[in-house]
C-alpha positions in Angstrom: -0.1 -24.9 -18.2 -1.5 -28.4 -18.9 -3.4 -29.2 -22.1 -6.5 -30.1 -20.0 -6.4 -26.8 -18.2 -6.0 -24.9 -21.5 -9.1 -26.8 -22.8 -11.1 -25.7 -19.8 -10.0 -22.1 -20.0 -10.4 -21.7 -23.8 -14.1 -21.0 -23.7 -13.6 -18.4 -21.0 -10.8 -16.8 -23.0 -12.9 -16.8 -26.2 -15.6 -15.1 -24.2 -13.4 -12.0 -23.8 -14.2 -11.0 -27.3 -17.9 -11.0 -26.5 -17.7 -8.5 -23.7 -15.1 -6.0 -24.8 -11.9 -5.5 -26.8 -9.2 -7.8 -25.5 -5.6 -6.6 -25.3 -2.4 -8.0 -23.9 -1.6 -7.6 -20.2 1.0 -5.1 -19.1 3.4 -5.9 -16.3 4.3 -3.0 -14.1 7.2 -3.0 -11.6 8.7 -0.5 -9.2 11.1 -0.2 -6.3 13.6 1.9 -4.3 14.7 3.8 -7.5 11.2 5.4 -7.6 11.0 4.4 -11.3 7.9 2.7 -12.7 8.5 0.4 -15.7 6.2 -1.5 -18.0 6.9 -4.7 -19.9 5.3 -7.6 -21.6 4.9 -10.3 -18.9 6.3 -13.0 -21.2 9.0 -11.4 -23.3 10.0 -8.4 -21.2 11.2 -5.3 -23.0 11.0 -2.9 -20.0 10.2 0.7 -20.7 10.0 3.7 -18.4 6.5 5.1 -17.8 7.3 7.6 -15.0 8.7 8.1 -11.5 7.2 8.5 -8.0 8.3 10.8 -5.2 9.5 8.0 -2.9 10.6 4.4 -2.8 7.8 2.2 -4.3 6.7 -0.7 -2.2 3.1 -1.6 -3.3 1.0 -1.7 -6.4 -2.5 -2.9 -7.3 -4.3 -2.8 -10.7 -7.9 -3.0 -11.8 -8.1 -3.1 -15.5 -6.1 -0.2 -16.9 -6.2 1.6 -13.5 -3.0 1.2 -11.5 -2.4 2.5 -8.0 1.1 2.8 -6.6 2.2 3.3 -3.0 5.6 4.6 -1.8 7.1 4.3 1.7 6.2 7.9 2.5 2.5 7.0 2.2 1.9 8.8 -1.0 -0.3 7.0 -3.5 0.0 7.6 -7.3 -2.3 6.7 -10.1 -1.3 5.5 -13.6 -4.0 5.6 -16.1 -2.9 3.4 -19.0 -5.6 4.7 -21.3 -4.1 8.2 -21.3 -1.3 7.3 -20.4 -0.3 9.4 -17.4 1.3 8.9 -13.9 0.1 11.4 -11.3 0.0 11.9 -7.5 -3.4 10.8 -6.2 -3.6 11.0 -2.4 -1.8 10.5 0.9 -2.4 7.1 2.7 -2.7 6.9 6.5 0.4 4.7 6.7 3.5 3.8 4.7 1.7 1.8 2.0 3.6 -1.5 2.2 0.7 -3.5 0.6 -2.5 -2.8 -1.4 -5.6 -4.6 -2.6 -8.8 -3.4 -4.3 -12.1 -3.8 -2.6 -14.9 -2.6 -4.9 -15.0 1.2 -4.9 -12.2 1.5 -2.3 -8.6 0.4 -1.9 -7.2 -1.2 1.2 -3.7 -0.1 2.1 -1.6 -2.0 4.7 1.3 -0.5 6.6 4.3 -1.6 8.6 2.6 -0.2 11.7 -0.1 -3.0 11.3 -2.9 -0.6 10.2 -5.1 -1.2 7.2 -6.6 2.0 5.9 -9.6 2.0 3.5 -9.6 4.9 1.1 -12.1 5.8 -1.6 -10.2 4.7 -4.8 -11.6 7.7 -6.8 -11.2 10.6 -4.3 -8.6 9.2 -1.8 -10.9 10.0 1.1 -10.1 7.9 4.2 -13.1 5.8 5.2 -12.0 3.5 8.0 -9.0 1.9 9.7 -8.4 -1.7 10.8 -5.6 -2.7 13.2 -3.6 -5.9 13.0 -1.1 -6.8 15.8 1.8 -7.4 13.3 3.6 -5.3 10.6 2.0 -5.9 7.2 4.0 -6.7 4.1 1.5 -8.4 1.8 -2.3 -8.7 1.5 -4.9 -10.9 -0.3 -8.6 -10.2 -0.3 -11.0 -13.1 -0.9 -14.6 -11.9 -0.8 -15.2 -10.3 2.5 -12.1 -11.9 4.1 -8.8 -10.1 4.2 -5.5 -12.1 4.7 -2.4 -10.2 5.7 1.2 -11.5 5.6 3.8 -10.2 8.0 7.6 -10.0 8.3 7.0 -12.0 11.5 6.3 -15.0 9.2 2.6 -15.3 10.1 -0.7 -14.8 8.2 -3.7 -13.3 9.9 -7.2 -13.0 8.6 -10.2 -10.8 9.3 -13.8 -10.5 8.1 -14.0 -6.9 6.7 -17.4 -6.5 8.3 -15.9 -6.6 11.8 -12.1 -6.0 11.4 -11.1 -8.4 14.1 -7.9 -10.2 13.2 -7.2 -13.8 14.0 -4.3 -16.2 13.4 -4.6 -18.2 10.1 -1.2 -19.8 9.4 2.6 -19.5 9.5 5.6 -20.3 7.4 9.4 -20.6 7.8 10.5 -17.0 7.2 9.5 -13.4 6.9 6.7 -13.0 4.3 7.5 -10.6 1.5 4.7 -11.3 -1.0 1.5 -13.3 -1.3 -1.1 -14.3 -3.9 -4.1 -16.7 -4.0 -4.0 -19.8 -6.3 -6.2 -22.8 -6.5 -7.5 -22.9 -2.9 -4.2 -21.8 -1.4 -2.3 -18.7 -0.3 1.1 -18.7 -2.0 3.6 -17.0 0.3 7.0 -15.7 -0.9 10.0 -15.6 1.4 13.7 -15.1 0.7 14.4 -18.2 -1.4 11.4 -20.4 -0.4 7.7 -20.3 -1.5 5.0 -21.8 0.8 1.5 -22.9 -0.1 -1.0 -22.7 2.7 -4.4 -24.5 2.3 -7.2 -22.0 2.6 -9.4 -24.7 4.2 -7.0 -25.8 6.9 -4.5 -23.0 7.3 -1.7 -25.6 7.0 1.3 -25.6 4.8 0.7 -28.2 2.0 3.8 -27.6 -0.2 7.0 -25.7 -0.3 9.6 -25.2 -3.0 12.7 -23.2 -3.6 12.8 -20.0 -5.7 15.8 -18.4 -7.3 15.3 -14.9 -5.9 14.0 -13.3 -2.7 10.3 -13.1 -3.9 9.9 -9.4 -3.1 6.6 -9.4 -5.1 4.5 -12.0 -6.9 1.7 -12.0 -9.5 -0.1 -14.8 -11.4 -0.1 -14.7 -15.2 -1.5 -17.3 -17.6 -1.4 -19.9 -14.9 2.2 -19.3 -13.9 3.7 -17.5 -10.9 5.9 -14.5 -11.6 8.3 -13.8 -8.7 10.4 -10.7 -8.6 13.6 -10.0 -6.7 15.7 -7.2 -5.3 18.3 -8.3 -7.9 15.9 -7.2 -10.7 15.1 -10.8 -11.8 11.6 -11.9 -12.6 11.2 -15.7 -12.6 8.3 -17.5 -14.2 7.6 -20.8 -12.5 4.7 -23.2 -11.7 2.8 -22.0 -8.6 2.4 -25.5 -7.4 6.0 -26.9 -7.4 8.3 -24.1 -8.7 9.1 -25.9 -12.0 10.5 -23.2 -14.4 7.8 -22.2 -16.9 9.4 -19.6 -19.0 12.3 -17.2 -19.5 13.8 -15.2 -16.7 13.3 -11.4 -17.2 15.6 -8.6 -16.0 14.0 -5.3 -14.9 17.4 -3.7 -14.3 16.4 -2.4 -10.9 15.5 -3.7 -7.4 11.8 -4.7 -7.7 9.7 -4.4 -4.6 6.2 -4.1 -6.2 4.6 -5.6 -9.2 1.1 -5.6 -10.8 -0.6 -6.7 -14.0 -2.9 -4.3 -15.7 -5.1 -5.2 -18.6 -8.6 -6.5 -19.2 -10.2 -6.6 -15.8 -11.3 -9.8 -14.1 -14.5 -8.9 -12.2 -14.1 -11.5 -9.4 -11.9 -14.0 -7.6 -12.1 -17.8 -7.8 -12.0 -19.8 -4.6 -12.9 -23.2 -3.0 -11.1 -25.3 -5.5 -11.1 -29.1 -5.6 -8.9 -30.1 -2.7 -10.0 -32.4 0.2 -12.8 -33.7 -2.1 -15.4 -36.3 -0.8 -13.8 -39.4 -2.4 -10.3 -38.2 -3.3 -11.6 -36.8 -6.6 -9.4 -33.7 -6.3 -8.8 -31.1 -9.0 -6.9 -28.1 -7.5 -7.5 -26.1 -10.7 -11.3 -26.3 -10.7 -14.1 -27.9 -8.7 -13.9 -31.5 -7.5 -13.4 -33.9 -10.4 -16.5 -35.3 -12.1 -17.1 -38.1 -14.6 -15.0 -36.4 -17.2 -11.9 -36.9 -15.0 -11.6 -33.2 -14.1 -13.6 -30.5 -12.3 -15.8 -27.8 -13.6 -14.1 -24.4 -13.7 -16.2 -21.3 -13.0 -14.9 -17.9 -14.0 -16.2 -14.5 -15.1 -15.7 -11.6 -17.5 -17.1 -8.1 -17.8 -17.1 -5.7 -14.9 -18.5 -5.8 -11.3 -20.5 -2.6 -12.1 -24.2 -2.7 -11.1 -25.0 0.1 -13.5 -23.3 -1.7 -16.5 -24.7 -5.1 -15.4 -22.3 -6.8 -17.9 -20.9 -9.6 -15.7 -20.9 -13.0 -17.5 -20.3 -16.2 -15.6 -18.9 -19.1 -17.5 -18.5 -22.8 -16.4 -16.5 -25.3 -18.4 -15.5 -29.0 -17.8 -19.1 -30.2 -17.3 -20.5 -33.7 -18.1 -22.4 -33.6 -21.4 -26.2 -33.2 -21.5 -26.7 -32.7 -17.8 -29.0 -30.3 -15.9 -27.3 -27.5 -14.0 -28.2 -24.4 -12.0 -26.3 -21.2 -11.1 -26.9 -19.8 -7.7 -25.4 -17.2 -5.3 -24.9 -16.9 -1.6 -23.7 -14.2 0.8 -21.0 -16.2 2.6 -18.0 -18.4 1.7 -18.0 -22.0 3.0 -16.4 -25.3 2.1 -18.7 -28.2 3.0 -18.7 -31.6 1.3 -21.8 -31.9 -0.8 -22.5 -34.7 -3.3 -19.3 -35.4 -5.3 -18.0 -31.8 -4.6 -18.0 -29.0 -2.1 -20.7 -26.4 -1.3 -18.8 -23.1 -1.5 -21.5 -20.4 -1.5 -23.3 -20.2 1.8 -26.6 -18.5 2.7 -25.5 -16.6 5.8 -28.5 -14.5 7.0 -29.6 -13.7 3.5 -30.4 -17.0 1.8 -29.2 -18.7 -1.4 -30.7 -17.5 -4.6 -31.1 -19.6 -7.7 -30.9 -18.3 -11.3 -33.8 -20.1 -13.0 -34.5 -21.8 -15.3 -32.4 -24.9 -14.9 -30.0 -25.2 -17.9 -28.5 -28.1 -19.8 -24.8 -28.5 -20.5 -25.5 -30.1 -23.9 -22.7 -31.7 -26.0 -20.2 -28.9 -25.3 -20.2 -29.4 -21.5 -20.2 -25.6 -21.0 -22.7 -23.0 -19.6 -22.8 -19.3 -19.3 -25.0 -16.9 -17.3 -25.4 -13.2 -18.0 -25.2 -10.3 -18.7 -28.1 -8.9 -16.7 -27.6 -10.7 -13.3 -28.4 -7.5 -11.3 -31.6 -7.0 -13.3 -32.6 -10.7 -12.8 -32.0 -10.4 -9.1 -34.2 -7.2 -9.0 -37.0 -8.9 -10.8 -36.9 -12.3 -9.1 -35.3 -12.2 -5.7 -36.5 -10.5 -2.5 -34.9 -7.6 -0.7 -32.1 -9.7 0.7 -31.2 -11.0 -2.7 -30.5 -7.7 -4.5 -27.2 -7.2 -6.2 -26.1 -3.7 -5.1 -22.9 -1.7 -5.0 -20.5 -2.5 -2.1 -21.9 -6.0 -1.5 -20.0 -9.3 -2.3 -21.9 -12.2 -3.8 -20.4 -15.7 -4.1 -21.5 -17.7 -7.2 -21.4 -21.4 -7.9 -22.8 -24.0 -10.3 -24.6 -27.1 -9.2 -24.9 -29.9 -11.8 -26.1 -33.5 -12.2 -23.5 -36.2 -12.7 -25.0 -39.7 -12.6 -21.7 -41.3 -13.4 -19.7 -39.3 -11.0 -16.7 -40.8 -9.1 -18.3 -40.8 -5.6 -21.7 -42.2 -6.6 -23.8 -39.3 -5.3 -25.1 -38.3 -8.7 -24.3 -34.5 -8.5 -21.3 -32.2 -8.2 -20.4 -28.4 -8.1 -17.9 -26.0 -9.7 -15.4 -24.0 -7.7 -16.8 -20.8 -6.2 -16.5 -17.3 -7.7 -16.7 -14.1 -5.6 -17.7 -10.7 -7.0 -17.7 -7.4 -5.0 -20.0 -5.1 -6.9 -19.4 -1.4 -7.7 -21.9 1.3 -8.7 
């Protein structure tokens, strides 16, 4: 991680202490042995936490809550706060991939189906059908991306469930994560980065294992292999970024559990208006880098403890947080407009703020209450709905001469 990136992230990391007790992330791995192991994602030290009834092929975590899928379609739950690994429910397919979506979990299968199950009760809620076998999935707001052993990526809006072609790479896709405006695809020995704006491969690099599962940790990419290796590399060019860990078993699924991140960043600074790119934040401003927007707390409407935090702003400039119902990527000022109105409108969180000498701003908690008191019916923050947040700010000395810029986007799917 670069020093400039650490400087941008530090205020967000410090914010963790303000919204809850921080603790180290735990890395969980599983595979054909059925065994679930836990380790420190940097130093390793794998320990057994339990075993499933079949070969493990998928995992997804939300805070301390870990769901695990085996190839018979059984889903297990590991509650790290207890800790206890238990059978949870039967999925409608063979559970080759999983992602969380608010109060539900989306489970992909080799038959091309995506089943939505209530994450608490396991009840089946709906089924989507892709025309390819599914090995990996990424959800970005209301858009679901699925990667296939056929080497293609399809996408669908979860509101209609109609899949369309998005991109392709040079081999069967085994794993997939989202990083800095790209889908990062793992194949046997090669990693591909597909631009989320264009659907085209922008970079490739070799990887020393078969990339059976991938997660992002502290800005690095962790890639697991069927040989038990876990490689820590740069997600941009594959440069080694830490020690190789050995799980001692074939790893087919991997997840990080710890302090929850309530949302997902998107629409980073690529293809910016005057070449002022910053792929780790919004488009670069007069500071030489972009403004990074993130969040901490939970996506719970009842708790209403979400806090948005923007860093990397020009000093003493006016700024405004707003939210929209759709994701877009339209050149606007020195940056990109990422949160669109759709049929609902854009909603501004007043009053206008000032970045002051720190070049940082935060908003929240109490966003749902603010929306209830100040926005109309279409601007309410309610469970099951995804809102996309962004920060607009003045930048008179900006690189493109248009006097204003924007952060990256940040999507939050709200829960009860």
